[in-house]
N, C-alpha and C positions, 0 to 999 in steps of 0.2 A: 341590487343587482345590477342596472343600467349605469349607477354612479361608479362603483365599481369597475365596468368593461368600459366605461370613458375614463378614468383615471389610469387604466393599465394601456389602453392604446393610446393616449398621450403620451406617458411615460415611454414608450417603446419608441413612439416618434420622436421625442427629443433625443432619445440615446444615440439617435443617427442611423444611418442606412446598415441594413443587414448585410450580412456578409452574401448572400444570394444575390443582392440588390449591387455590390460592389461588383460582381462579374456581371452584368448586364451591360451590353454595351451600344454608346452611339454610333451611327454610321461611320465615321472618320475613325474611332476606335476598333470597331468591326475591321476595316478596310487594311489598318496599322497590322491585326494581329494576324491577319490572311498574310498580309507581305512579309510579316517577322517570321512565321511557321516557314515560307517560303526561302527567305533568307538563309532559316536552320537547315532547311532539306540541301540548299546548293552549300551550303559549308560542308555539309556532311560528304558531300558526291564530290567535293575538291573543288568545286566550280569557283567559290568565294575560297582566298585563303582569310584567315584568321584577322588581319588587320583590315579587309575589305570586309568582312563581316561585321568586325566594331564599328567602322564606319557607318555602314548600312543601317546598323542597330540604332544609332545614336540619332541617324538622320530620320528615321521612323518614329523615335521616340519623341524627337525635338516638338516641342509646344505644348504635351500634355502634360499635366501637372503628375505627382509621384502616385497616386491614389490609381489613374488612369492608366501610368505605364505599369503597372504591377497587374492591373488586371489585362491587358494587352500582352503583356509578357505570358502571364497564367493560361489566357486561350490561345495564346502560341503554340504554346509546352502542350496543351490539350489536343491540337490540330495534328502535332509531330506524334504526339504518343498514340492517337487516334490511327494512324499512318501506320503503323507497327502494329496494329492488332493482328493478333494470329499470325505472325510470323514467329518463326522460330528464333529467338535469340542468337543462335550462331550462324544463321543462313543470311552471310552479306549480303549474295547475291539477290535474294528476295528482296531483303533491306532496299539495297541501291537501285532495281528494278521499279517498287514501291514510288522511292522518291523520286526518280527521273518521271513516272509517269504523273506523280503531282507537280513537278517543275515545270510538266509539259503543259500540264492542263489548263493554262490559261491565268490561273493565280497570280503568276510572278507578273503576269503582262496588265493585271487589275481587268481583264478581259472576264468576268464572272459568269456570262451567258455558256461561256464555253467550260467551267467548271465541274470537271467528272472526275473520279478517280476510280479504278477498278480495285475492287477488293477479293 
């Protein structure tokens, strides 16, 4: 039985990282994902043009490997989606208020000590 567990564990380790492991972020990736979510919110509010958003996204992702970029984008989308939790899809006023609160929360400046979002 122990030999089976050892073989199974070795096979899992050699198979590569699990999907859950792919979304665990290092400090730089975490910061980039928060800033990417901020850029998404700013673009949605009209504070960034599509071109400015694209430039900012490319700058944020520069230097990361493809798998890291995928994790950063996935996490940023998760943050953005979380901001919209419990808001009626058609309530643009509530959407904009939530996005403005998020942008003003300190996330965009990188000041994570002030980062609070009221839900």
